[in-house]
Backbone bond lengths (Angstrom), bond angles and torsions (degrees), N, CA, C in turn:
res aa  C-N    CA-C-N  psi(-1)  N-CA   C-N-CA  omega(-1)  CA-C   N-CA-C  phi
1 M - - - 1.557 - - 1.489 107.26 -
2 L 1.329 114.06 141.50 1.489 125.40 -174.78 1.575 102.25 -91.39
3 F 1.331 116.61 138.30 1.425 126.15 170.93 1.515 110.96 -107.44
4 L 1.366 120.02 120.61 1.409 125.43 176.64 1.510 108.47 -112.49
5 L 1.313 118.33 157.59 1.482 120.90 176.55 1.532 108.12 -104.98
6 D 1.331 112.22 128.83 1.420 121.10 -177.06 1.643 110.75 -100.82
7 T 1.371 111.03 79.24 1.437 115.74 -175.25 1.492 107.59 -166.71
8 A 1.318 117.89 159.46 1.460 123.06 172.00 1.587 106.04 -116.79
9 D 1.199 120.12 9.36 1.508 121.34 -179.89 1.476 108.18 -78.17
10 I 1.375 115.25 107.59 1.498 121.06 -172.17 1.544 110.74 -57.76
11 E 1.286 114.67 -49.96 1.494 117.64 177.90 1.539 116.44 -55.31
12 A 1.355 114.16 -39.40 1.444 117.83 179.90 1.674 107.53 -69.50
13 I 1.308 109.61 -38.15 1.528 113.28 -175.81 1.604 105.37 -70.69
14 R 1.246 118.16 -36.28 1.489 119.10 177.27 1.515 110.57 -61.26
15 H 1.342 115.58 -47.34 1.436 120.80 -179.61 1.589 110.70 -59.36
16 C 1.291 113.43 -54.29 1.478 117.49 -176.90 1.513 115.33 -64.76
17 N 1.389 115.84 -30.22 1.418 119.54 179.83 1.432 109.20 -72.24
18 E 1.381 117.53 -28.71 1.476 119.75 179.06 1.574 110.16 -77.80
19 F 1.290 120.20 -34.87 1.434 121.41 -172.36 1.567 120.97 -104.55
20 Y 1.246 113.21 -21.36 1.456 122.93 -176.05 1.560 113.21 -116.39
21 P 1.358 116.79 149.00 1.446 117.25 179.94 1.535 112.03 -85.39
22 I 1.378 113.78 64.15 1.499 117.32 -179.99 1.589 108.62 -76.63
23 A 1.348 109.88 147.58 1.558 113.11 176.60 1.480 112.06 -97.37
24 G 1.312 114.72 -0.65 1.550 117.76 177.35 1.456 112.59 161.95
25 V 1.418 115.85 -162.45 1.432 122.73 179.42 1.517 110.87 -134.62
26 T 1.269 117.16 148.69 1.413 121.86 172.74 1.563 109.91 -126.04
27 T 1.344 114.24 141.51 1.419 120.36 175.19 1.507 109.54 -128.09
28 N 1.323 115.46 167.08 1.462 122.01 168.79 1.550 106.57 -142.62
29 P 1.428 121.34 173.07 1.389 120.34 178.96 1.543 115.00 -54.59
30 T 1.356 114.23 -40.36 1.519 117.70 -177.02 1.569 109.41 -62.36
31 I 1.348 112.89 -47.17 1.495 121.50 -179.95 1.516 113.10 -58.96
32 A 1.310 112.58 -43.83 1.523 121.81 -172.16 1.601 107.49 -68.94
33 T 1.326 114.77 -44.02 1.487 120.49 -175.34 1.512 111.42 -69.51
34 K 1.335 116.21 -23.04 1.465 118.51 -179.04 1.619 112.63 -64.47
35 E 1.331 113.12 -24.03 1.487 122.75 -176.43 1.504 111.87 -78.65
36 K 1.397 118.08 -21.41 1.435 124.66 -179.76 1.504 112.30 49.22
37 K 1.384 117.12 49.83 1.364 123.45 178.97 1.579 111.65 -127.77
38 D 1.267 120.49 161.33 1.468 127.68 169.43 1.560 104.07 -44.37
39 F 1.313 118.56 130.38 1.485 120.11 179.50 1.526 113.26 -61.75
40 W 1.360 118.34 -48.39 1.415 119.83 -179.16 1.462 113.43 -67.20
41 E 1.387 120.15 -32.80 1.413 121.78 178.39 1.614 107.58 -64.87
42 L 1.258 112.93 -39.16 1.485 119.99 178.03 1.479 113.95 -61.73
43 A 1.391 112.89 -54.10 1.394 121.47 -176.34 1.549 113.52 -59.99
44 R 1.302 111.46 -47.72 1.513 119.31 177.97 1.478 112.08 -64.22
45 G 1.393 111.12 -35.86 1.493 114.71 -176.22 1.549 111.64 -68.07
46 I 1.374 116.25 -36.92 1.475 123.14 177.96 1.612 107.69 -60.02
47 R 1.394 112.29 -47.29 1.424 118.22 -174.39 1.586 109.12 -64.65
48 K 1.373 117.63 -39.92 1.395 121.76 178.71 1.542 111.86 -58.52
49 V 1.309 116.20 -41.51 1.519 124.69 -179.69 1.484 109.71 -63.73
50 I 1.407 116.51 -55.57 1.385 118.01 -170.53 1.502 116.93 -89.46
51 G 1.375 120.59 -7.78 1.396 126.68 177.12 1.508 112.19 76.91
52 D 1.345 113.95 173.79 1.477 120.74 -169.93 1.444 112.37 -74.69
53 E 1.398 119.64 -25.85 1.511 118.58 -169.81 1.530 107.19 -80.15
54 K 1.369 121.81 -33.49 1.416 119.90 -174.99 1.609 112.77 -76.34
55 M 1.295 111.82 154.00 1.501 115.02 -174.21 1.534 108.29 -72.39
56 L 1.324 116.11 148.95 1.436 127.60 168.60 1.465 110.15 -133.58
57 H 1.380 115.83 116.55 1.476 120.67 -176.24 1.581 105.10 -112.87
58 I 1.339 113.99 118.59 1.490 117.43 178.88 1.516 109.92 -128.12
59 Q 1.309 115.96 135.06 1.422 122.37 -168.31 1.524 111.05 -86.92
60 T 1.352 117.27 137.70 1.418 125.47 173.37 1.549 112.64 -71.73
61 V 1.264 118.66 143.32 1.509 119.61 175.97 1.487 114.61 -106.43
62 Q 1.410 109.85 11.84 1.539 114.37 -177.37 1.452 111.46 -86.80
63 K 1.419 116.79 167.38 1.469 119.14 -172.08 1.526 110.82 -116.08
64 T 1.369 116.82 -15.23 1.479 120.25 -176.29 1.528 109.98 -119.05
65 A 1.253 113.72 148.55 1.564 118.19 -178.36 1.523 114.61 -45.99
66 D 1.295 109.97 -53.21 1.490 116.92 -173.79 1.556 109.84 -57.22
67 K 1.271 113.78 -45.20 1.480 118.87 -179.18 1.571 110.77 -70.02
68 M 1.306 116.84 -35.28 1.432 116.92 174.16 1.421 113.57 -62.10
69 V 1.285 119.45 -41.25 1.507 122.55 176.56 1.483 112.01 -65.49
70 E 1.352 116.91 -38.13 1.431 120.50 -179.30 1.542 108.58 -67.93
71 E 1.258 119.60 -41.32 1.427 125.47 -175.19 1.614 109.70 -70.43
72 A 1.336 114.17 -38.22 1.501 122.06 -178.98 1.529 106.71 -66.95
73 L 1.341 118.83 -42.72 1.477 121.74 178.40 1.523 111.97 -64.53
74 L 1.314 116.36 -32.55 1.449 121.40 178.54 1.571 110.86 -71.88
75 L 1.364 112.22 -44.71 1.432 116.35 179.36 1.494 112.18 -63.26
76 K 1.306 119.05 -42.07 1.480 126.86 175.36 1.552 111.16 -56.50
77 K 1.319 117.39 -42.08 1.308 122.75 179.60 1.499 113.50 -67.50
78 E 1.348 115.02 -42.98 1.425 119.15 -175.51 1.472 114.50 -78.87
79 V 1.261 121.36 -36.77 1.446 124.04 -174.87 1.558 113.63 -98.37
80 G 1.419 110.86 -24.79 1.541 116.30 178.06 1.560 115.62 54.69
81 G 1.293 115.39 -162.56 1.419 121.37 -179.37 1.515 116.46 61.76
82 N 1.332 114.26 -153.47 1.489 121.98 179.65 1.510 107.61 -79.96
83 F 1.308 112.32 97.94 1.487 116.67 -168.88 1.527 112.78 -120.36
84 Y 1.350 119.25 141.03 1.383 123.90 176.83 1.566 108.45 -133.75
85 V 1.287 121.26 132.27 1.396 122.68 177.29 1.602 106.26 -93.85
86 K 1.327 110.78 132.99 1.498 117.27 173.42 1.437 112.64 -85.86
87 I 1.324 115.51 131.94 1.497 118.56 179.17 1.549 110.95 -135.97
88 P 1.332 121.18 121.67 1.402 126.16 -179.96 1.513 110.52 -53.72
89 I 1.268 120.94 144.95 1.495 123.52 170.15 1.455 112.49 -64.78
90 C 1.334 117.97 122.73 1.409 123.90 176.97 1.586 105.11 -177.08
91 E 1.328 116.09 173.50 1.470 117.04 -177.10 1.565 112.05 -62.60
92 E 1.393 113.96 -46.19 1.470 117.75 178.89 1.430 108.75 -61.23
93 G 1.364 119.92 -39.43 1.450 119.36 -177.52 1.521 115.32 -64.49
94 L 1.309 111.99 -36.03 1.537 118.27 177.90 1.519 109.06 -66.98
95 K 1.342 115.59 -40.90 1.470 117.25 -179.66 1.551 112.09 -69.25
96 A 1.276 118.70 -32.33 1.468 126.44 176.81 1.629 105.99 -69.19
97 T 1.308 115.92 -41.28 1.498 117.96 -176.06 1.558 108.88 -63.75
98 K 1.260 113.30 -45.91 1.537 116.30 -178.09 1.550 107.94 -62.91
99 E 1.279 123.06 -39.98 1.456 122.30 172.88 1.469 118.64 -65.77
100 L 1.350 117.30 -39.10 1.381 121.06 -178.96 1.564 111.85 -72.46
101 K 1.319 115.29 -30.36 1.480 115.17 179.35 1.594 108.63 -68.48
102 K 1.342 118.14 -32.40 1.470 122.94 170.56 1.433 111.12 -57.29
103 L 1.263 118.70 -36.17 1.537 125.91 -177.90 1.485 113.02 -88.77
104 G 1.312 117.59 -1.83 1.439 117.72 174.31 1.599 114.08 81.48
105 I 1.280 113.19 21.59 1.458 117.83 179.31 1.533 114.22 -98.97
106 G 1.313 119.84 127.54 1.411 120.25 -179.14 1.559 113.80 -68.84
107 V 1.311 113.95 140.36 1.545 117.61 -175.82 1.447 107.87 -130.10
108 T 1.312 113.03 136.49 1.534 125.43 168.03 1.487 108.57 -113.78
109 I 1.201 120.05 116.68 1.480 122.73 172.25 1.494 114.25 -88.53
110 T 1.359 116.41 119.45 1.441 121.09 -167.27 1.587 110.45 -114.69
111 A 1.385 111.73 -176.61 1.415 117.58 -173.23 1.463 114.50 59.75
112 I 1.300 117.27 37.53 1.534 121.03 177.61 1.455 112.19 -86.60
113 F 1.371 116.00 131.18 1.453 116.16 178.93 1.583 110.30 -127.77
114 T 1.260 115.55 -2.18 1.586 118.00 176.29 1.484 109.79 -137.48
115 A 1.351 113.67 157.27 1.453 118.95 175.14 1.542 113.91 -62.08
116 P 1.361 114.94 -41.93 1.457 117.50 179.32 1.590 113.15 -58.44
117 Q 1.353 113.81 -35.65 1.502 117.87 179.44 1.564 106.49 -65.71
118 A 1.270 115.88 -43.30 1.505 120.43 178.21 1.427 117.38 -57.89
119 L 1.398 110.36 -42.29 1.453 122.28 -176.62 1.574 109.98 -63.85
120 I 1.284 115.89 -49.20 1.462 120.50 -176.43 1.617 108.03 -72.19
121 A 1.303 117.65 -31.86 1.429 120.53 179.11 1.625 107.77 -66.05
122 A 1.329 109.74 -41.56 1.474 114.22 178.41 1.512 113.23 -64.00
123 K 1.250 115.72 -42.48 1.498 124.39 175.00 1.498 110.68 -58.08
124 A 1.243 118.45 -35.42 1.527 122.62 -178.90 1.522 111.91 -72.65
125 G 1.379 115.05 -16.27 1.440 118.04 175.19 1.599 114.04 119.24
126 A 1.319 115.19 4.83 1.431 118.11 178.20 1.543 111.19 -56.02
127 D 1.360 113.86 140.14 1.475 118.50 176.32 1.482 109.22 -84.74
128 F 1.322 116.42 -33.23 1.450 123.90 175.21 1.516 110.89 -134.08
129 V 1.307 115.83 150.12 1.493 121.21 168.77 1.470 107.56 -124.33
130 A 1.352 114.92 138.21 1.540 119.07 -171.20 1.498 110.31 -118.47
131 P 1.353 118.66 95.30 1.425 123.23 171.80 1.512 111.98 -71.99
132 Y 1.319 117.33 145.75 1.491 121.24 -179.80 1.513 105.64 -98.10
133 V 1.256 114.74 108.40 1.433 117.79 -178.61 1.515 120.87 -71.58
134 N 1.343 115.87 -55.65 1.493 122.19 -178.80 1.440 113.26 -69.74
135 R 1.422 119.55 -33.20 1.475 118.60 173.15 1.466 114.44 -62.89
136 L 1.296 119.06 -29.79 1.428 119.33 174.45 1.496 109.45 -72.33
137 D 1.282 117.73 -44.91 1.549 122.78 175.64 1.446 111.89 -51.25
138 N 1.341 116.32 -40.14 1.470 125.83 -178.15 1.491 114.71 -59.33
139 I 1.378 115.54 -29.39 1.477 120.77 179.74 1.582 109.83 -107.88
140 I 1.280 113.19 27.55 1.459 121.56 176.15 1.549 108.69 62.91
141 G 1.278 113.63 39.91 1.520 118.17 166.89 1.499 110.87 -107.45
142 D 1.244 123.39 -173.03 1.412 126.15 -173.52 1.508 106.24 -128.21
143 G 1.378 115.60 91.29 1.430 119.67 -172.13 1.522 110.87 -64.17
144 T 1.276 116.10 -43.14 1.583 117.97 -177.33 1.490 112.01 -64.83
145 E 1.345 116.37 -35.15 1.400 122.25 -178.22 1.583 106.05 -69.96
146 V 1.254 120.46 -35.27 1.501 121.08 176.31 1.518 108.07 -65.69
147 V 1.325 119.52 -40.04 1.499 126.01 179.48 1.532 106.23 -60.11
148 S 1.350 116.78 -44.70 1.495 122.91 -179.25 1.608 107.16 -60.50
149 Q 1.342 117.36 -45.95 1.384 118.58 -178.11 1.543 114.42 -63.78
150 I 1.356 115.36 -37.14 1.368 122.03 -177.94 1.571 109.75 -67.09
151 V 1.325 115.22 -47.44 1.424 124.76 176.52 1.586 111.95 -52.39
152 E 1.396 109.70 -48.62 1.478 116.43 178.64 1.480 113.58 -61.82
153 Q 1.343 117.27 -42.75 1.537 122.09 -178.40 1.562 107.67 -63.29
154 L 1.309 115.69 -49.23 1.421 119.51 -177.15 1.527 113.13 -59.20
155 D 1.301 113.65 -43.14 1.469 119.29 175.39 1.546 112.82 -67.58
156 H 1.340 114.99 -37.28 1.496 117.82 -177.43 1.567 110.58 -65.31
157 Y 1.299 114.83 -41.15 1.507 121.46 -176.48 1.514 111.51 -94.28
158 K 1.370 116.09 2.60 1.422 121.97 173.29 1.640 108.44 54.76
159 I 1.215 117.36 48.32 1.479 125.53 179.25 1.561 108.33 -93.36
160 D 1.263 116.81 127.60 1.441 124.48 -178.80 1.609 111.84 -78.35
161 C 1.364 111.79 69.35 1.524 117.40 -179.73 1.422 101.04 -145.06
162 K 1.437 117.59 148.05 1.383 123.85 -179.67 1.552 110.17 -115.39
163 V 1.288 114.29 150.80 1.520 120.45 179.48 1.559 104.15 -92.03
164 L 1.336 112.15 125.52 1.458 124.06 171.76 1.429 107.46 -114.00
165 A 1.395 118.00 91.46 1.436 126.81 -177.24 1.507 107.18 -71.92
166 A 1.342 116.26 141.47 1.350 124.55 -173.55 1.548 113.81 -141.19
167 S 1.295 123.02 177.31 1.420 128.54 -178.21 1.535 109.83 52.18
168 F 1.261 115.65 86.43 1.432 127.34 173.61 1.457 117.96 -111.50
169 R 1.323 119.11 139.72 1.472 117.77 172.69 1.488 112.52 -99.77
170 N 1.356 117.35 -28.11 1.412 120.75 -178.20 1.554 112.22 -149.19
171 A 1.309 109.01 170.08 1.524 114.13 -179.53 1.468 115.15 -65.98
172 E 1.332 115.85 -28.28 1.513 119.07 -176.79 1.510 107.02 -63.87
173 Q 1.324 122.31 -40.50 1.412 123.08 178.61 1.580 109.77 -60.15
174 V 1.389 116.22 -41.85 1.441 119.38 175.60 1.620 112.03 -57.62
175 H 1.336 110.62 -46.19 1.530 118.65 -178.02 1.497 107.03 -58.82
176 K 1.306 119.00 -42.30 1.512 121.61 -172.79 1.534 106.51 -68.79
177 C 1.258 113.81 -37.23 1.605 117.42 -179.52 1.437 108.24 -65.08
178 A 1.419 117.69 -37.80 1.487 122.27 -178.47 1.571 109.80 -64.45
179 T 1.360 111.83 -41.99 1.530 114.74 -177.98 1.431 112.25 -67.55
180 F 1.405 117.79 -25.40 1.488 119.99 177.26 1.551 111.56 -84.92
181 G 1.288 119.46 7.25 1.437 118.43 -179.70 1.451 116.32 80.60
182 C 1.265 118.67 19.07 1.517 120.02 173.18 1.538 112.24 -54.13
183 H 1.325 114.62 139.94 1.424 115.91 -171.96 1.555 110.33 -83.11
184 S 1.378 117.67 -30.38 1.386 123.44 -179.23 1.442 116.68 -158.97
185 V 1.325 122.83 160.38 1.427 128.15 179.51 1.486 112.04 -139.30
186 T 1.321 119.03 149.75 1.436 122.26 173.11 1.473 107.75 -119.17
187 V 1.370 115.91 122.51 1.433 122.90 -172.39 1.496 114.72 -127.42
188 T 1.304 119.46 162.98 1.372 118.83 172.95 1.494 112.20 -83.61
189 P 1.368 115.43 161.54 1.486 118.70 178.24 1.552 111.73 -52.91
190 K 1.268 118.45 -38.50 1.413 123.28 -178.65 1.525 114.61 -63.53
191 I 1.362 114.67 -45.54 1.460 119.14 175.34 1.472 111.09 -65.61
192 L 1.341 119.28 -39.15 1.456 121.60 178.90 1.530 111.24 -57.66
193 N 1.334 114.69 -45.04 1.474 117.52 174.51 1.432 115.88 -63.72
194 T 1.331 115.58 -37.02 1.512 120.01 -179.19 1.605 106.63 -63.68
195 I 1.181 119.69 -38.22 1.448 122.91 -177.64 1.532 111.06 -57.70
196 I 1.304 119.97 -33.17 1.432 118.26 -173.08 1.602 108.56 -103.00
197 T 1.305 116.41 0.90 1.517 123.41 -178.00 1.469 110.56 -96.94
198 H 1.369 117.92 134.41 1.435 123.54 170.57 1.536 109.90 -155.23
199 P 1.319 117.69 136.37 1.498 120.70 179.99 1.446 113.77 -51.96
200 M 1.410 115.09 -39.44 1.523 115.90 -178.92 1.551 112.57 -67.89
201 T 1.330 117.30 -32.98 1.444 123.02 171.72 1.512 109.65 -58.85
202 D 1.315 117.51 -48.95 1.512 119.74 178.77 1.439 113.34 -61.58
203 N 1.350 118.84 -36.72 1.478 121.61 179.63 1.583 107.77 -69.00
204 A 1.335 114.01 -40.36 1.489 114.96 -178.72 1.578 110.99 -64.87
205 L 1.315 115.88 -33.66 1.482 115.74 -179.05 1.502 109.97 -73.92
206 L 1.383 118.21 -29.66 1.445 121.93 177.13 1.580 107.84 -68.22
207 D 1.317 118.66 -40.78 1.434 126.08 -178.84 1.608 107.28 -62.09
208 F 1.329 116.21 -46.86 1.451 121.78 -177.20 1.574 107.61 -58.12
209 D 1.301 112.92 -50.85 1.523 119.33 -174.98 1.541 107.31 -64.24
210 R 1.310 122.93 -45.54 1.438 127.26 -179.81 1.554 108.35 -53.54
211 D 1.391 112.82 -58.55 1.429 120.53 -174.24 1.472 112.34 -58.54
212 W 1.385 118.26 -39.76 1.359 119.40 -177.15 1.498 110.77 -66.20
213 K 1.384 116.22 -49.51 1.421 124.74 -173.68 1.581 106.50 -63.80
214 A 1.309 122.08 -29.06 1.384 124.01 -176.99 1.532 109.71 -65.87
215 V 1.263 120.51 -27.74 1.579 128.81 176.89 1.576 112.62 -97.35
216 Y 1.318 111.93 -50.13 1.417 116.31 -169.27 1.557 117.62 -107.48
217 G 1.302 113.92 -1.74 1.428 120.94 -179.79 1.468 110.36 64.42
218 D 1.387 114.03 -135.14 1.602 114.18 -178.34 1.414 114.61 -93.53
219 K 1.393 118.93 15.61 1.502 119.80 176.34 1.570 107.12 -79.01
220 T 1.345 109.68 152.36 1.541 115.88 176.13 1.537 105.17 -117.14
221 I 1.276 118.22 173.73 1.486 124.90 178.44 1.536 106.75 -56.39
222 L 1.340 121.81 -32.88 1.419 124.64 179.83 1.518 114.42 -62.86
223 D 1.362 109.28 -26.06 1.548 114.13 -178.95 1.491 117.16 -81.23
224 F 1.291 114.50 -11.50 1.465 117.05 -175.45 1.487 112.57 -87.48
């Protein structure tokens, strides 16, 4: 499963890119505007941190297919590298997706809440479909179950499209998506850190340190 970072915070991206095996970064208009920076400075800054090989998913703010295509081409030109334009699921979005695939531009169709939405987005040519897990849970839905349904449908029909699950409240939701065979997730730096954190791990590290110092003091293996 691929782990992507769901933020536009340059320093957080720099930190996570150094320490975690992230496959790239995703943003949306809400995430980008939180940084209160010039948009192109932000977009180019993210690309500079993660490099050309890792994925960068940036969402269009256009409403019509023609403008979505135009904006996607501009984004690709300006940020370069392994780029995917994020397009919300809608009629204009599907039309834009079909055109962008002819032009060789990667597409992630986002704001997915049902398996049928994901299936038709995949058939239109989307490289990724992004179901919102926690937003479904917030309205007494089952976000991870929808992810499971989407994965099963794509596998059943052998469609070359990956699920990029998004909108997580906690690490358990990410874990459930992984058990359902989800291809990729996009998570905040906080959730990424939570995934590797456990109190028993902390205790084990303290035990290792205590036992070593009981025999060797402050020496390390490098000192012998």
